[in-house]
N, C-alpha and C positions, 0 to 999 in steps of 0.2 A: 374906838369900838362903838358900834351903834347900841341902842338900848333895846334890842329885840332879844327875846328868849326863844329858844328852839321850840318849846312847847306851844308858845303863842303863834309862832310862824306856821307850825303844822296845822293848828286849829283854824287859823285865818285862811290859809290856802285851801283847806278842805271845805270850809264853809263857802268860800268865794266860788268854788266849783260845784256847790250844792250837793256835796257828797255826805252821806252818813258815815259814822265811824265803822259801821258794819261793812258798807261798800268799800271804803278805803282799805279796811282789813282784808277783804276778799281780793282786792286788786294786788295787794302786797303779799298775800299768803300768810297773814297773821290774824289773830283774833281781835274782836272788838275791844276786849279788855286790854290788849296790848296797846292799841291806839289810844284808849282812855288813859292808860298809864303814861304814855308819851305826852299827851295833852295836859295832864295834871302835874307834870314834872316829877312823877314818881319813878320813872325809868327813862333811859335814853336809848334811842335806836342805835343799832350797831353801825359801823362805818358802811357796810354793805347796804343796810337798809336806808341809811342817809342818802346814799347815791341813788337808790331806787326811788325814794321820795322826791328827790330833785328831778329825776328823769320823768316821773309821773306828773309832777306839777310844772314841768318845763321851766325850772329855775336852776340857778347854780347852788352848789352846796354852801358856798360863801353867803348867798342870800338867806338860805335856811338858818345858818348859824349866826346871822346878823352882822357879818363882816362887811357885806356889800349892801347898800341901800336900794339899789335898783333890782327889780325882779328879773328883767331881761339882761342877757349878756350879749354885748355887741362884739362881733368878731370882724376884724378888718381882713377881708379875704385877699387884699392886694399884697399882704405880707406872707401869705401862704405859698 
């Protein structure tokens, strides 16, 4: 397991995309205080919100959770 915490991943990805907590909250349909609680590790996003965060940031849920170290997920289309 990698040494990333979900709260740190959310904050890092948000800041890397130059988004405020307010802007991220608006995009996800939650309040700034909700985002603040996630980033402070006072609350955890629901599974649905975790998927929405991953989609918004174009990363895998495994990356958000610290299971994968690579931000991008490579898909071998020859196997599909």
